[in-house]
SEZAFI-709318 format. One record per residue (C-alpha): residue number from 1; residue in three letters; z, x, y. Coordinates in Angstrom, 2 decimals, decimal comma, always signed. Layout:
PT  num  residuo       c3       c1       c2
PT  NUM      ALA        Z        X        Y
...
REM end
This chain:
PT  num  residuo       c3       c1       c2
PT    1      MET   +86,40  +112,03  +104,13
PT    2      ALA   +84,72  +108,74  +102,94
PT    3      HIS   +84,43  +105,47  +104,82
PT    4      TYR   +84,55  +102,36  +101,83
PT    5      GLU   +84,92   +98,74  +102,99
PT    6      TYR   +85,39   +95,56  +100,11
PT    7      GLU   +86,01   +92,05  +100,46
PT    8      HIS   +86,55   +89,85   +98,49
PT    9      THR   +86,81   +85,67   +98,58
PT   10      GLU   +88,44   +83,24   +95,88
PT   11      THR   +88,69   +79,58   +96,16
PT   12      THR   +91,72   +77,33   +95,81
PT   13      THR   +92,38   +73,46   +95,69
PT   14      ALA   +96,03   +74,26   +96,79
PT   15      PRO   +96,55   +74,51  +100,85
PT   16      ALA   +96,90   +77,49  +102,92
PT   17      SER  +101,04   +76,42  +103,27
PT   18      ALA  +100,81   +76,45   +99,44
PT   19      VAL   +99,01   +80,15   +99,67
PT   20      TRP  +101,07   +81,39  +102,62
PT   21      PRO  +104,62   +81,70  +101,65
PT   22      LEU  +103,82   +83,27   +98,37
PT   23      TRP  +102,43   +86,58  +101,11
PT   24      THR  +105,14   +86,12  +103,31
PT   25      ASP  +107,98   +86,69  +100,25
PT   26      THR  +106,69   +90,68   +99,46
PT   27      ALA  +109,24   +90,63   +96,65
PT   28      ARG  +106,88   +88,09   +94,94
PT   29      TRP  +104,06   +90,00   +95,00
PT   30      PRO  +104,13   +91,73   +91,88
PT   31      GLU  +103,65   +87,52   +90,22
PT   32      TRP  +100,25   +88,06   +91,05
PT   33      ASP   +99,27   +91,61   +91,42
PT   34      ILE  +100,14   +93,17   +88,15
PT   35      GLY   +99,09   +96,46   +90,01
PT   36      LEU  +102,70   +96,59   +91,47
PT   37      HIS  +105,87   +96,92   +90,37
PT   38      GLU  +108,01   +95,99   +93,51
PT   39      VAL  +107,12   +95,59   +97,42
PT   40      GLU  +110,10   +95,62   +99,68
PT   41      LEU  +110,05   +94,85  +103,04
PT   42      SER  +112,37   +96,36  +105,51
PT   43      GLY  +112,81   +93,06  +108,05
PT   44      PRO  +110,64   +89,83  +108,85
PT   45      PHE  +107,02   +89,28  +108,20
PT   46      ARG  +106,14   +89,99  +111,81
PT   47      PRO  +103,88   +93,23  +113,29
PT   48      GLY  +105,86   +96,32  +113,26
PT   49      THR  +107,67   +95,87  +109,97
PT   50      SER  +107,07   +98,28  +107,51
PT   51      GLY  +107,87   +98,30  +103,55
PT   52      THR  +106,91   +99,93  +100,22
PT   53      MET  +104,78   +98,96   +97,66
PT   54      THR  +105,63  +100,93   +94,12
PT   55      MET  +103,54  +100,68   +91,36
PT   56      PRO  +104,09  +101,50   +87,68
PT   57      ASP  +104,79  +105,55   +87,27
PT   58      ARG  +103,64  +105,86   +90,97
PT   59      PRO  +106,79  +106,84   +94,13
PT   60      PRO  +107,10  +104,05   +96,67
PT   61      ILE  +103,82  +103,80   +98,95
PT   62      PRO  +104,81  +103,04  +102,76
PT   63      PHE  +103,19  +100,55  +104,38
PT   64      THR  +103,44   +98,25  +107,69
PT   65      LEU  +102,62   +95,31  +109,20
PT   66      THR   +99,74   +94,98  +112,20
PT   67      ALA   +99,01   +91,91  +112,73
PT   68      VAL  +100,46   +88,43  +112,05
PT   69      GLU   +98,48   +84,84  +112,79
PT   70      GLU  +101,62   +82,89  +111,54
PT   71      GLY  +100,09   +80,55  +108,65
PT   72      ARG   +96,74   +81,70  +108,48
PT   73      ALA   +96,17   +85,79  +108,12
PT   74      PHE   +97,59   +89,25  +107,64
PT   75      THR   +97,27   +92,92  +108,06
PT   76      ASP   +98,76   +96,06  +106,76
PT   77      GLU   +98,11   +99,50  +106,51
PT   78      THR   +98,70  +102,37  +104,93
PT   79      ARG   +98,54  +105,97  +106,17
PT   80      LEU   +99,06  +108,65  +103,47
PT   81      PRO   +98,05  +112,38  +103,88
PT   82      ASP   +94,80  +112,04  +103,04
PT   83      ALA   +93,46  +108,67  +103,87
PT   84      THR   +94,43  +105,09  +106,08
PT   85      LEU   +94,01  +102,04  +104,03
PT   86      VAL   +93,69   +98,79  +106,00
PT   87      PHE   +93,90   +95,04  +104,26
PT   88      GLU   +92,86   +92,25  +105,79
PT   89      HIS   +93,86   +88,68  +104,43
PT   90      ARG   +92,74   +85,70  +105,70
PT   91      LEU   +93,39   +81,84  +104,61
PT   92      ASP   +90,59   +79,30  +105,63
PT   93      GLU   +91,50   +75,69  +105,17
PT   94      THR   +88,27   +73,90  +103,17
PT   95      ALA   +87,29   +70,40  +102,51
PT   96      GLY   +88,89   +71,23   +99,11
PT   97      GLY   +91,11   +73,34   +99,55
PT   98      THR   +91,88   +76,99  +101,14
PT   99      ARG   +89,40   +80,50  +100,90
PT  100      ILE   +91,29   +83,40  +100,72
PT  101      THR   +89,75   +86,72  +101,70
PT  102      TYR   +90,82   +90,07  +101,16
PT  103      ARG   +89,29   +92,47  +103,52
PT  104      VAL   +89,70   +96,03  +102,33
PT  105      THR   +88,94   +99,09  +104,72
PT  106      VAL   +89,83  +103,22  +103,53
PT  107      ASP   +88,96  +106,25  +105,02
PT  108      GLY   +89,86  +109,26  +102,53
PT  109      PRO   +88,91  +110,63   +99,77
PT  110      ALA   +85,59  +108,84   +98,73
PT  111      GLU   +86,87  +107,84   +95,01
PT  112      LEU   +90,21  +106,45   +97,23
PT  113      GLY   +88,67  +102,94   +97,59
PT  114      PRO   +87,28  +101,43   +94,34
PT  115      ALA   +90,22  +102,55   +92,62
PT  116      VAL   +92,61  +100,81   +94,98
PT  117      THR   +90,32   +98,25   +94,79
PT  118      GLU   +89,55   +97,36   +91,24
PT  119      ASP   +91,93   +94,30   +90,41
PT  120      THR   +91,53   +93,20   +93,55
PT  121      ALA   +89,96   +89,70   +91,98
PT  122      ASP   +92,17   +89,23   +89,37
PT  123      ALA   +95,05   +89,43   +91,88
PT  124      MET   +93,11   +87,03   +93,56
PT  125      ARG   +92,79   +84,39   +91,48
PT  126      ALA   +95,96   +85,20   +90,38
PT  127      LEU   +97,62   +84,03   +93,65
PT  128      ALA   +95,13   +81,01   +93,51
PT  129      ARG   +96,23   +80,04   +90,26
PT  130      LEU  +100,54   +80,61   +91,56
PT  131      ALA   +99,49   +78,73   +94,06
PT  132      GLU   +98,17   +75,72   +93,00
PT  133      ALA  +101,03   +75,67   +90,62
PT  134      SER  +103,68   +75,36   +93,02
PT  135      LEU  +102,42   +72,47   +94,07
PT  136      ARG  +103,27   +70,85   +89,91
PT  137      ALA  +107,00   +72,29   +90,84
REM end
C-alpha cells in the first residue's frame, strides 16, 4: 500500500459565500467536476452523513462527510476494500475574493492517487468560474 498526498489551490474573485452553496448542494457537483456523473447525499451536509459518487461507466462509490466547518471547510472520506481516500476542502477569504484549496490523501495502490487527482485542477477552476457566474445571475 502506498501513501499519496496532493494539494491544489485556485483563487476566485467570488466570496466564500458564493462557493459554499456549490459544495453543500452535492447534486450540483457534476456541473463543475466533469469526472462525476451523479452525487447523492443521504441527509444534511454535516459530519456523519454518507452518500455516493457515480462516475461514468463505474459503480457508485461511497463517501462520508467527516468534518464540516460551516461556510469554510469540509472533509469527506471514502473507504474501499484496498484504499482509504480523504478529501479536504477549504475556503479562505482574500482581499480580492477567495482561495479554494483541495488536499487529497490516498492510502492504497500506488496508481490510485494520481488517477483520482488528475482532473482536480480543472474541476477547481470550473468551480471558481461557476461561483463567479452565480454573482452575475
